[in-house]
LOMIZA-523372 format. One record per residue (C-alpha): x, y, z; residue in one letter. Coordinates in nm, 2 decimals. Example, Ala and Ser with C-alpha at 12.3 -4.5 7.8 and 13.67 -1.06 7.14 Angstrom:
! LOMIZA-523372
+--------+--------+--------+---+
:     c1 :     c2 :     c3 : r :
+--------+--------+--------+---+
:   1.23 :  -0.45 :   0.78 : A :
:   1.37 :  -0.11 :   0.71 : S :
+--------+--------+--------+---+
//
This chain:
! LOMIZA-523372
+--------+--------+--------+---+
:     c1 :     c2 :     c3 : r :
+--------+--------+--------+---+
:   0.00 :  -0.02 :   0.02 : M :
:   0.16 :   0.35 :  -0.07 : K :
:   0.16 :   0.65 :   0.19 : R :
:  -0.01 :   0.94 :   0.06 : L :
:   0.16 :   1.20 :   0.32 : H :
:   0.52 :   0.99 :   0.30 : V :
:   0.80 :   1.32 :   0.28 : H :
:   1.13 :   1.25 :   0.15 : H :
:   1.42 :   1.50 :   0.28 : F :
:   1.75 :   1.60 :   0.17 : E :
:   1.99 :   1.38 :   0.38 : D :
:   2.19 :   1.67 :   0.49 : N :
:   1.89 :   1.88 :   0.61 : I :
:   1.99 :   2.05 :   0.97 : I :
:   1.67 :   2.15 :   1.17 : W :
:   1.64 :   2.45 :   1.36 : D :
:   1.35 :   2.26 :   1.53 : F :
:   1.28 :   1.90 :   1.62 : I :
:   0.96 :   1.88 :   1.77 : I :
:   0.87 :   1.51 :   1.93 : I :
:   0.49 :   1.54 :   1.99 : G :
:   0.16 :   1.62 :   1.80 : G :
:  -0.10 :   1.71 :   2.03 : G :
:  -0.20 :   2.02 :   2.16 : A :
:   0.16 :   2.15 :   2.23 : T :
:   0.35 :   2.00 :   1.99 : G :
:   0.16 :   2.12 :   1.72 : L :
:   0.14 :   2.45 :   1.86 : G :
:   0.52 :   2.46 :   1.91 : T :
:   0.57 :   2.34 :   1.51 : A :
:   0.34 :   2.66 :   1.46 : L :
:   0.52 :   2.88 :   1.65 : D :
:   0.86 :   2.80 :   1.50 : A :
:   0.73 :   2.78 :   1.16 : A :
:   0.53 :   3.11 :   1.12 : S :
:   0.87 :   3.27 :   1.26 : R :
:   1.04 :   3.16 :   1.00 : G :
:   1.26 :   2.84 :   1.13 : Y :
:   1.33 :   2.52 :   0.95 : K :
:   1.08 :   2.30 :   1.16 : T :
:   1.01 :   1.93 :   1.18 : L :
:   0.75 :   1.74 :   1.36 : L :
:   0.70 :   1.39 :   1.41 : V :
:   0.40 :   1.21 :   1.59 : E :
:   0.45 :   0.85 :   1.69 : Q :
:   0.06 :   0.80 :   1.56 : A :
:  -0.20 :   1.05 :   1.47 : D :
:  -0.21 :   1.40 :   1.55 : F :
:  -0.42 :   1.47 :   1.88 : A :
:  -0.42 :   1.07 :   1.91 : K :
:  -0.37 :   1.12 :   2.31 : G :
:  -0.48 :   1.35 :   2.54 : T :
:  -0.55 :   1.62 :   2.31 : S :
:  -0.85 :   1.49 :   2.15 : S :
:  -0.98 :   1.37 :   2.48 : R :
:  -1.05 :   1.71 :   2.68 : S :
:  -1.41 :   1.84 :   2.79 : T :
:  -1.36 :   2.04 :   2.52 : K :
:  -1.42 :   2.31 :   2.71 : L :
:  -1.19 :   2.71 :   2.59 : V :
:  -1.16 :   2.83 :   2.94 : H :
:  -1.05 :   3.06 :   3.20 : G :
:  -1.09 :   2.75 :   3.48 : G :
:  -1.33 :   2.89 :   3.69 : V :
:  -1.21 :   2.58 :   3.92 : R :
:  -0.85 :   2.82 :   3.97 : Y :
:  -1.03 :   3.07 :   4.01 : L :
:  -1.16 :   2.94 :   4.36 : A :
:  -0.79 :   2.84 :   4.43 : Q :
:  -0.68 :   3.17 :   4.40 : G :
:  -0.49 :   3.14 :   4.11 : D :
:  -0.61 :   3.50 :   3.95 : I :
:  -0.27 :   3.49 :   3.72 : G :
:  -0.33 :   3.18 :   3.56 : L :
:  -0.70 :   3.23 :   3.53 : V :
:  -0.63 :   3.61 :   3.38 : K :
:  -0.39 :   3.45 :   3.12 : H :
:  -0.62 :   3.16 :   3.03 : A :
:  -0.89 :   3.44 :   2.97 : L :
:  -0.68 :   3.60 :   2.70 : K :
:  -0.55 :   3.30 :   2.55 : E :
:  -0.96 :   3.19 :   2.51 : R :
:  -1.03 :   3.51 :   2.39 : G :
:  -0.75 :   3.49 :   2.11 : L :
:  -0.88 :   3.15 :   2.03 : L :
:  -1.20 :   3.23 :   1.92 : Q :
:  -1.03 :   3.52 :   1.77 : Q :
:  -0.82 :   3.27 :   1.56 : N :
:  -1.01 :   2.94 :   1.51 : A :
:  -1.37 :   3.10 :   1.44 : K :
:  -1.54 :   2.81 :   1.27 : H :
:  -1.45 :   2.60 :   1.56 : L :
:  -1.47 :   2.80 :   1.92 : V :
:  -1.82 :   2.91 :   1.99 : D :
:  -1.93 :   3.14 :   2.28 : K :
:  -2.14 :   2.86 :   2.56 : E :
:  -2.36 :   2.95 :   2.80 : E :
:  -2.30 :   2.76 :   3.09 : F :
:  -2.58 :   2.73 :   3.44 : L :
:  -2.46 :   2.68 :   3.78 : I :
:  -2.77 :   2.52 :   3.97 : P :
:  -2.81 :   2.66 :   4.36 : C :
:  -3.01 :   2.48 :   4.60 : Y :
:  -2.94 :   2.69 :   4.87 : D :
:  -2.94 :   3.14 :   4.86 : W :
:  -2.55 :   3.11 :   5.02 : F :
:  -2.42 :   2.92 :   4.67 : S :
:  -2.67 :   3.17 :   4.49 : V :
:  -2.46 :   3.51 :   4.66 : V :
:  -2.09 :   3.31 :   4.64 : K :
:  -2.10 :   3.19 :   4.25 : Y :
:  -2.23 :   3.53 :   4.14 : L :
:  -1.96 :   3.68 :   4.35 : T :
:  -1.68 :   3.45 :   4.19 : G :
:  -1.80 :   3.47 :   3.86 : L :
:  -1.88 :   3.88 :   3.84 : T :
:  -1.47 :   3.86 :   3.93 : L :
:  -1.45 :   3.63 :   3.63 : Y :
:  -1.59 :   3.85 :   3.38 : D :
:  -1.39 :   4.13 :   3.53 : W :
:  -1.05 :   3.95 :   3.49 : L :
:  -1.16 :   3.91 :   3.10 : A :
:  -1.16 :   4.28 :   3.03 : G :
:  -1.16 :   4.32 :   2.69 : K :
:  -1.16 :   3.96 :   2.55 : Y :
:  -1.50 :   3.89 :   2.79 : S :
:  -1.79 :   3.63 :   2.65 : F :
:  -2.06 :   3.82 :   2.84 : G :
:  -2.15 :   3.91 :   3.20 : K :
:  -2.26 :   3.65 :   3.46 : S :
:  -2.61 :   3.72 :   3.62 : R :
:  -2.86 :   3.54 :   3.84 : F :
:  -3.15 :   3.34 :   3.69 : F :
:  -3.45 :   3.24 :   3.88 : S :
:  -3.60 :   2.91 :   3.93 : K :
:  -3.84 :   2.98 :   3.65 : K :
:  -3.60 :   3.08 :   3.42 : E :
:  -3.33 :   2.82 :   3.48 : T :
:  -3.63 :   2.52 :   3.44 : L :
:  -3.70 :   2.70 :   3.08 : T :
:  -3.37 :   2.69 :   2.98 : R :
:  -3.25 :   2.37 :   3.13 : M :
:  -3.59 :   2.18 :   3.19 : P :
:  -3.36 :   1.84 :   3.26 : G :
:  -3.23 :   2.00 :   3.53 : I :
:  -3.36 :   1.88 :   3.86 : K :
:  -3.62 :   2.07 :   4.04 : E :
:  -3.69 :   2.01 :   4.36 : K :
:  -3.54 :   2.25 :   4.61 : G :
:  -3.38 :   2.47 :   4.33 : L :
:  -3.34 :   2.83 :   4.38 : K :
:  -3.20 :   2.92 :   4.09 : G :
:  -2.89 :   2.92 :   3.88 : S :
:  -2.59 :   3.13 :   3.79 : I :
:  -2.56 :   3.19 :   3.40 : R :
:  -2.15 :   3.26 :   3.27 : Y :
:  -2.00 :   3.24 :   2.94 : Y :
:  -1.70 :   3.01 :   2.83 : D :
:  -1.59 :   2.87 :   2.49 : G :
:  -1.65 :   2.50 :   2.35 : K :
:  -1.47 :   2.38 :   2.06 : F :
:  -1.37 :   2.04 :   1.91 : D :
:  -1.01 :   1.96 :   2.00 : D :
:  -0.90 :   1.68 :   1.76 : A :
:  -1.04 :   1.93 :   1.47 : R :
:  -0.80 :   2.21 :   1.58 : L :
:  -0.53 :   2.01 :   1.61 : A :
:  -0.60 :   1.92 :   1.26 : I :
:  -0.65 :   2.29 :   1.11 : N :
:  -0.33 :   2.39 :   1.36 : I :
:  -0.10 :   2.12 :   1.18 : A :
:  -0.21 :   2.27 :   0.88 : Q :
:  -0.12 :   2.60 :   0.96 : T :
:   0.17 :   2.49 :   1.07 : A :
:   0.23 :   2.35 :   0.70 : I :
:   0.14 :   2.62 :   0.52 : E :
:   0.40 :   2.86 :   0.73 : K :
:   0.69 :   2.60 :   0.62 : G :
:   0.66 :   2.30 :   0.86 : A :
:   0.70 :   1.96 :   0.81 : S :
:   0.48 :   1.71 :   0.99 : L :
:   0.54 :   1.31 :   1.00 : L :
:   0.22 :   1.10 :   1.15 : N :
:   0.34 :   0.75 :   1.24 : Y :
:   0.69 :   0.78 :   1.32 : T :
:   0.80 :   0.68 :   1.65 : K :
:   1.09 :   0.81 :   1.79 : V :
:   1.29 :   0.52 :   1.92 : T :
:   1.64 :   0.73 :   2.02 : G :
:   1.82 :   1.02 :   2.04 : L :
:   2.12 :   1.11 :   1.88 : L :
:   2.41 :   1.28 :   2.05 : K :
:   2.72 :   1.43 :   2.08 : S :
:   2.94 :   1.39 :   2.37 : G :
:   2.64 :   1.53 :   2.65 : D :
:   2.45 :   1.73 :   2.38 : T :
:   2.12 :   1.61 :   2.21 : V :
:   2.15 :   1.66 :   1.81 : T :
:   1.86 :   1.49 :   1.72 : G :
:   1.64 :   1.19 :   1.68 : I :
:   1.64 :   0.84 :   1.53 : E :
:   1.29 :   0.72 :   1.39 : T :
:   1.08 :   0.45 :   1.26 : E :
:   0.76 :   0.47 :   1.05 : D :
:   0.53 :   0.24 :   1.21 : T :
:   0.32 :   0.20 :   0.88 : I :
:   0.60 :   0.09 :   0.66 : T :
:   0.88 :  -0.01 :   0.91 : G :
:   1.14 :   0.23 :   0.76 : S :
:   1.40 :   0.42 :   0.97 : T :
:   1.53 :   0.80 :   0.94 : A :
:   1.80 :   1.00 :   1.13 : K :
:   1.75 :   1.40 :   1.15 : Y :
:   1.97 :   1.67 :   1.28 : N :
:   1.81 :   1.95 :   1.49 : G :
:   2.01 :   2.24 :   1.68 : K :
:   1.72 :   2.20 :   1.93 : I :
:   1.49 :   1.91 :   2.02 : V :
:   1.15 :   1.99 :   2.18 : I :
:   1.03 :   1.65 :   2.42 : N :
:   0.62 :   1.76 :   2.39 : A :
:   0.51 :   1.43 :   2.47 : T :
:   0.28 :   1.46 :   2.73 : G :
:   0.23 :   1.17 :   2.93 : V :
:   0.51 :   1.00 :   2.77 : F :
:   0.82 :   1.28 :   2.86 : V :
:   0.94 :   1.06 :   3.06 : D :
:   1.04 :   0.80 :   2.76 : D :
:   1.21 :   1.04 :   2.60 : I :
:   1.38 :   1.17 :   2.86 : L :
:   1.50 :   0.79 :   2.92 : H :
:   1.61 :   0.77 :   2.60 : M :
:   1.91 :   1.06 :   2.63 : N :
:   1.95 :   0.93 :   3.05 : N :
:   1.81 :   0.60 :   3.18 : P :
:   1.88 :   0.73 :   3.55 : D :
:   1.69 :   1.05 :   3.54 : T :
:   1.39 :   1.09 :   3.81 : K :
:   1.02 :   1.07 :   3.68 : K :
:   0.90 :   1.41 :   3.56 : M :
:   0.54 :   1.32 :   3.51 : V :
:   0.23 :   1.09 :   3.71 : R :
:  -0.05 :   1.06 :   3.50 : P :
:  -0.40 :   1.14 :   3.59 : S :
:  -0.70 :   0.97 :   3.40 : Q :
:  -1.00 :   1.22 :   3.35 : G :
:  -1.31 :   1.02 :   3.19 : V :
:  -1.58 :   1.17 :   3.01 : H :
:  -1.98 :   0.97 :   2.91 : V :
:  -2.17 :   1.06 :   2.63 : V :
:  -2.56 :   1.04 :   2.67 : L :
:  -2.83 :   1.17 :   2.44 : E :
:  -2.90 :   1.51 :   2.46 : K :
:  -3.22 :   1.46 :   2.57 : S :
:  -3.10 :   1.43 :   2.94 : F :
:  -3.08 :   1.81 :   2.97 : L :
:  -3.29 :   1.89 :   2.65 : N :
:  -3.05 :   2.22 :   2.63 : S :
:  -2.85 :   2.43 :   2.40 : E :
:  -2.66 :   2.57 :   2.78 : S :
:  -2.45 :   2.37 :   2.98 : A :
:  -2.43 :   2.22 :   3.31 : L :
:  -2.14 :   2.32 :   3.57 : M :
:  -2.17 :   2.14 :   3.88 : I :
:  -1.97 :   2.35 :   4.11 : P :
:  -1.87 :   2.08 :   4.39 : K :
:  -1.87 :   1.76 :   4.35 : T :
:  -1.84 :   1.45 :   4.64 : T :
:  -1.46 :   1.43 :   4.55 : D :
:  -1.43 :   1.80 :   4.56 : G :
:  -1.41 :   1.85 :   4.18 : R :
:  -1.66 :   2.01 :   3.92 : V :
:  -1.84 :   1.83 :   3.67 : L :
:  -1.95 :   1.92 :   3.33 : F :
:  -2.24 :   1.83 :   3.13 : A :
:  -2.20 :   2.00 :   2.76 : V :
:  -2.39 :   1.97 :   2.49 : P :
:  -2.14 :   1.86 :   2.21 : W :
:  -2.21 :   1.73 :   1.88 : H :
:  -2.59 :   1.68 :   1.93 : E :
:  -2.51 :   1.47 :   2.22 : H :
:  -2.44 :   1.51 :   2.61 : L :
:  -2.08 :   1.51 :   2.69 : L :
:  -2.05 :   1.45 :   3.10 : V :
:  -1.71 :   1.47 :   3.29 : G :
:  -1.45 :   1.46 :   3.44 : T :
:  -1.25 :   1.26 :   3.69 : T :
:  -0.91 :   1.28 :   3.86 : D :
:  -0.79 :   0.95 :   3.95 : T :
:  -0.37 :   0.92 :   3.99 : P :
:  -0.26 :   0.65 :   3.78 : L :
:   0.10 :   0.48 :   3.75 : N :
:   0.12 :   0.38 :   3.41 : K :
:   0.04 :   0.55 :   3.05 : H :
:  -0.10 :   0.41 :   2.73 : S :
:  -0.26 :   0.54 :   2.42 : L :
:  -0.53 :   0.43 :   2.47 : E :
:  -0.62 :   0.45 :   2.86 : P :
:  -0.97 :   0.25 :   3.00 : R :
:  -1.21 :   0.41 :   3.21 : A :
:  -1.22 :   0.23 :   3.55 : L :
:  -1.55 :   0.16 :   3.67 : K :
:  -1.57 :   0.41 :   3.96 : E :
:  -1.48 :   0.63 :   3.78 : E :
:  -1.81 :   0.62 :   3.57 : V :
:  -2.01 :   0.54 :   3.85 : D :
:  -1.87 :   0.88 :   3.99 : F :
:  -1.98 :   1.04 :   3.64 : I :
:  -2.34 :   0.86 :   3.66 : M :
:  -2.40 :   0.90 :   4.04 : D :
:  -2.31 :   1.30 :   4.04 : T :
:  -2.53 :   1.35 :   3.68 : A :
:  -2.84 :   1.15 :   3.83 : A :
:  -2.82 :   1.36 :   4.18 : A :
:  -2.88 :   1.70 :   3.92 : Y :
:  -3.05 :   1.60 :   3.62 : F :
:  -3.46 :   1.52 :   3.60 : N :
:  -3.43 :   1.19 :   3.46 : R :
:  -3.19 :   0.94 :   3.59 : K :
:  -2.88 :   0.80 :   3.37 : P :
:  -2.83 :   0.42 :   3.35 : M :
:  -2.55 :   0.25 :   3.21 : E :
:  -2.78 :   0.14 :   2.91 : K :
:  -2.78 :   0.51 :   2.82 : D :
:  -2.39 :   0.58 :   2.76 : I :
:  -2.31 :   0.57 :   2.41 : L :
:  -1.93 :   0.64 :   2.42 : S :
:  -1.71 :   0.62 :   2.73 : V :
:  -1.33 :   0.76 :   2.71 : F :
:  -1.05 :   0.84 :   2.89 : S :
:  -0.72 :   1.11 :   2.87 : G :
:  -0.39 :   1.13 :   3.08 : L :
:  -0.35 :   1.43 :   3.23 : R :
:   0.03 :   1.48 :   3.26 : P :
:   0.03 :   1.65 :   3.56 : L :
:   0.39 :   1.76 :   3.76 : A :
:   0.51 :   1.40 :   3.95 : A :
:   0.50 :   1.43 :   4.35 : P :
:   0.84 :   1.48 :   4.47 : T :
:   0.73 :   1.35 :   4.80 : N :
:   0.48 :   1.21 :   5.01 : G :
:   0.26 :   0.98 :   4.87 : D :
:   0.15 :   1.19 :   4.59 : G :
:  -0.17 :   1.04 :   4.56 : N :
:  -0.41 :   1.33 :   4.53 : S :
:  -0.42 :   1.50 :   4.18 : T :
:  -0.59 :   1.78 :   4.25 : K :
:  -0.29 :   1.96 :   4.46 : E :
:  -0.08 :   1.88 :   4.15 : I :
:  -0.04 :   2.20 :   3.95 : S :
:  -0.22 :   2.20 :   3.66 : R :
:  -0.04 :   2.45 :   3.47 : D :
:   0.28 :   2.35 :   3.28 : H :
:   0.62 :   2.32 :   3.34 : K :
:   0.96 :   2.40 :   3.05 : L :
:   1.30 :   2.29 :   3.15 : I :
:   1.61 :   2.23 :   2.96 : V :
:   1.64 :   1.85 :   3.01 : S :
:   1.99 :   1.81 :   2.89 : A :
:   2.18 :   2.03 :   2.63 : K :
:   2.02 :   2.07 :   2.33 : G :
:   1.68 :   1.89 :   2.48 : L :
:   1.40 :   2.12 :   2.61 : I :
:   1.10 :   1.93 :   2.79 : T :
:   0.76 :   2.10 :   2.83 : I :
:   0.48 :   1.94 :   2.95 : T :
:   0.12 :   2.03 :   3.21 : G :
:  -0.11 :   2.35 :   3.11 : G :
:  -0.41 :   2.29 :   2.91 : K :
:  -0.58 :   2.32 :   2.50 : W :
:  -0.70 :   2.68 :   2.57 : T :
:  -0.34 :   2.84 :   2.68 : T :
:  -0.17 :   2.56 :   2.41 : Y :
:  -0.04 :   2.93 :   2.21 : R :
:   0.11 :   3.09 :   2.52 : L :
:   0.26 :   2.78 :   2.60 : M :
:   0.45 :   2.73 :   2.26 : A :
:   0.56 :   3.08 :   2.29 : E :
:   0.74 :   3.05 :   2.57 : E :
:   0.91 :   2.71 :   2.45 : T :
:   1.04 :   2.88 :   2.12 : V :
:   1.19 :   3.18 :   2.30 : N :
:   1.35 :   2.97 :   2.56 : L :
:   1.49 :   2.72 :   2.28 : A :
:   1.62 :   2.99 :   2.10 : I :
:   1.81 :   3.14 :   2.39 : A :
:   1.91 :   2.79 :   2.49 : H :
:   2.05 :   2.73 :   2.09 : A :
:   2.16 :   3.01 :   2.03 : G :
:   1.92 :   3.08 :   1.76 : L :
:   1.90 :   3.42 :   1.58 : K :
:   1.60 :   3.59 :   1.78 : P :
:   1.23 :   3.66 :   1.59 : K :
:   0.95 :   3.76 :   1.73 : A :
:   0.61 :   3.55 :   1.80 : C :
:   0.33 :   3.62 :   1.57 : V :
:   0.09 :   3.37 :   1.63 : T :
:  -0.10 :   3.59 :   1.84 : Q :
:  -0.35 :   3.72 :   1.57 : N :
:  -0.21 :   3.45 :   1.31 : L :
:  -0.57 :   3.26 :   1.19 : S :
:  -0.56 :   2.91 :   1.22 : I :
:  -0.63 :   2.73 :   0.87 : H :
:  -1.07 :   2.73 :   0.83 : G :
:  -1.14 :   3.03 :   1.03 : S :
:  -1.39 :   3.23 :   0.87 : V :
:  -1.67 :   3.41 :   1.09 : A :
:  -2.00 :   3.23 :   0.91 : D :
:  -1.96 :   2.89 :   0.83 : T :
:  -2.34 :   2.81 :   0.75 : G :
:  -2.55 :   2.57 :   0.92 : K :
:  -2.51 :   2.19 :   0.95 : G :
:  -2.24 :   1.96 :   1.07 : H :
:  -2.05 :   2.08 :   0.76 : L :
:  -1.97 :   2.43 :   0.93 : A :
:  -1.71 :   2.27 :   1.16 : I :
:  -1.47 :   2.27 :   0.82 : Y :
:  -1.49 :   2.66 :   0.79 : G :
:  -1.35 :   2.77 :   0.48 : S :
:  -1.26 :   2.40 :   0.36 : D :
:  -1.60 :   2.35 :   0.37 : R :
:  -1.66 :   2.49 :  -0.03 : S :
:  -1.38 :   2.25 :  -0.10 : N :
:  -1.60 :   1.90 :   0.05 : I :
:  -1.93 :   2.07 :  -0.11 : E :
:  -1.72 :   2.12 :  -0.43 : A :
:  -1.64 :   1.69 :  -0.40 : L :
:  -1.97 :   1.65 :  -0.40 : I :
:  -2.08 :   1.84 :  -0.69 : R :
:  -1.79 :   1.63 :  -0.90 : Q :
:  -1.93 :   1.28 :  -0.80 : N :
:  -2.30 :   1.31 :  -0.62 : P :
:  -2.21 :   0.94 :  -0.50 : N :
:  -1.99 :   1.08 :  -0.25 : L :
:  -2.29 :   1.33 :  -0.07 : E :
:  -2.42 :   0.98 :   0.09 : K :
:  -2.44 :   0.94 :   0.50 : P :
:  -2.21 :   0.72 :   0.62 : L :
:  -2.49 :   0.59 :   0.89 : H :
:  -2.89 :   0.66 :   0.91 : P :
:  -2.87 :   0.82 :   1.19 : S :
:  -2.57 :   1.12 :   1.16 : F :
:  -2.53 :   1.37 :   0.84 : P :
:  -2.12 :   1.27 :   0.78 : F :
:  -2.14 :   1.17 :   0.45 : T :
:  -1.85 :   0.98 :   0.23 : E :
:  -1.74 :   1.31 :   0.07 : A :
:  -1.59 :   1.38 :   0.45 : E :
:  -1.33 :   1.05 :   0.46 : V :
:  -1.24 :   1.19 :   0.09 : V :
:  -1.15 :   1.49 :   0.17 : W :
:  -0.97 :   1.39 :   0.54 : S :
:  -0.78 :   1.09 :   0.33 : A :
:  -0.66 :   1.36 :   0.09 : R :
:  -0.59 :   1.67 :   0.29 : N :
:  -0.63 :   1.59 :   0.65 : E :
:  -0.32 :   1.32 :   0.67 : M :
:  -0.59 :   1.07 :   0.78 : A :
:  -0.38 :   0.68 :   0.75 : E :
:  -0.66 :   0.45 :   0.92 : T :
:  -1.02 :   0.39 :   0.97 : V :
:  -0.93 :   0.52 :   1.35 : E :
:  -0.80 :   0.83 :   1.25 : D :
:  -1.18 :   0.94 :   1.04 : I :
:  -1.37 :   0.76 :   1.26 : L :
:  -1.20 :   0.90 :   1.60 : S :
:  -1.10 :   1.22 :   1.53 : R :
:  -1.17 :   1.34 :   1.22 : R :
:  -1.56 :   1.28 :   1.20 : L :
:  -1.52 :   1.21 :   1.62 : R :
:  -1.80 :   0.94 :   1.63 : I :
:  -1.63 :   0.70 :   1.79 : L :
:  -1.60 :   0.94 :   2.08 : F :
:  -2.01 :   1.02 :   2.03 : I :
:  -2.14 :   0.69 :   1.96 : D :
:  -1.93 :   0.35 :   1.99 : A :
:  -2.16 :   0.19 :   1.79 : Q :
:  -2.23 :   0.38 :   1.56 : A :
:  -1.85 :   0.40 :   1.47 : A :
:  -1.84 :   0.02 :   1.49 : K :
:  -2.16 :   0.03 :   1.19 : D :
:  -1.99 :   0.27 :   0.98 : M :
:  -1.61 :   0.11 :   0.99 : A :
:  -1.67 :  -0.13 :   0.68 : P :
:  -1.76 :   0.18 :   0.44 : R :
:  -1.49 :   0.39 :   0.55 : V :
:  -1.22 :   0.11 :   0.52 : A :
:  -1.35 :   0.10 :   0.16 : S :
:  -1.37 :   0.44 :   0.06 : L :
:  -1.01 :   0.47 :   0.25 : L :
:  -0.85 :   0.18 :   0.10 : S :
:  -0.92 :   0.32 :  -0.27 : K :
:  -0.79 :   0.66 :  -0.16 : E :
:  -0.44 :   0.50 :  -0.05 : L :
:  -0.45 :   0.24 :  -0.33 : S :
:  -0.47 :  -0.02 :  -0.05 : A :
:  -0.61 :  -0.40 :  -0.10 : D :
:  -0.88 :  -0.62 :   0.07 : E :
:  -0.63 :  -0.78 :   0.32 : N :
:  -0.57 :  -0.41 :   0.43 : W :
:  -0.95 :  -0.34 :   0.43 : E :
:  -1.05 :  -0.63 :   0.67 : A :
:  -0.76 :  -0.57 :   0.87 : D :
:  -0.85 :  -0.17 :   0.97 : Q :
:  -1.19 :  -0.32 :   1.02 : I :
:  -1.09 :  -0.59 :   1.30 : E :
:  -0.84 :  -0.34 :   1.44 : T :
:  -1.14 :  -0.08 :   1.48 : F :
:  -1.38 :  -0.28 :   1.60 : N :
:  -1.14 :  -0.41 :   1.89 : K :
:  -1.08 :  -0.08 :   1.97 : L :
:  -1.40 :   0.05 :   1.95 : A :
:  -1.53 :  -0.21 :   2.18 : D :
:  -1.31 :  -0.03 :   2.42 : G :
:  -1.57 :   0.28 :   2.38 : Y :
:  -1.85 :   0.10 :   2.48 : L :
:  -2.00 :   0.05 :   2.79 : Y :
:  -2.05 :  -0.32 :   2.88 : H :
:  -2.19 :  -0.38 :   3.25 : Q :
:  -2.00 :  -0.65 :   3.40 : P :
:  -2.13 :  -0.97 :   3.45 : I :
:  -2.19 :  -1.03 :   3.77 : K :
+--------+--------+--------+---+
//
């Protein structure tokens, strides 16, 4: 089978930046470096945003929780970045109304005070004013909320987005600015000269071919995998990251029957829980469970799903049951590893990012959140310039439009493609058969599969159904139903054979079974 997206570079290129990791932070760093004019290479071991960056709660936010913890500086930075992200990716970032239900008057005063401060901190980047809604107004806006004892709600605004779609669009923007991006390219070792890191050794996980790349600076932006890269440099290095699992369940939208999102400010474990309308469904999460190991496909623990379902049941009129769960997915936050004590409470560990020079020629960036990806990238590139003695050039990403960004993308599900929408519609005009839906319950069409294969570096059925179209994250059974048709369309685009198709369907079905929530047999 041919690879659609294999690059051939001259042997003797010395890159200014080599970035390992194709999630939010790595892609942001590649875009920042390339847009300043540096020769930039990024490698990702799987698909872009395969790990944590496709598994967020889909919020572009300042962090109401950090405000409660008194971290004013972090909130202020994040609120500015929220505003910039909406400005630069208009097709993907929407303003969302959140309601905090209040069942006593003290909560009304407390949350209204806190959220008024939140609005004020946003300054010119404000999304709108917080206010109190009476019980009647609350029930009109969110009919599915538990009515008993309800005094009213506090409304505030934050942002909502599609994380994996934004990752793909940032990748496209980086390429447009001159970066070279390789997916399915795993780093197998670091190149060194004495104690200085000078590049990377890689393996193409689809073809098996190996390569070496030399660079003036290597950026380790691999999230929960940062320690794997650090161990390649020094096997004795202390662990930098401790994974914390965040689980989400997806239900039918009818449970809240609202365009507004629900924010539950205090759960039994002291966290906040969100129920957010997303792709015509309801996304509920998340948890914060310390783990001792990381993987590309983390699995939800039964107690995490129970916690989400029990918390939701306390606030929904209709109690969600296990049979109502359409998909369950987990993401791993790369939190700073505790240096003392048993370190079992992840709520206490900083969510903000850490940026360190790990060795001569090797910089590690980890932590943070999607909302601040641009700021983290700017800081990373600035440090790299100073460390590697590169010719300084100013950051230009504050007002840099992301691929696809247009203010009005029309109605319907194709709006998420922004300015690419017209290209997908043109494909359908050329071949009207491509307008066929992939599934009777969903609007997604065959044209989108062809578009993603040709223009969005999709290589597998999983890439399409998990991160280009998001179906696996919305309804795992529907994703399984679509897999054979997607495999057939992809194999034609990639000049693959029937064996490849069969293998892709089998691999995807095995993966999707992990997103279906089966009640354990007692």
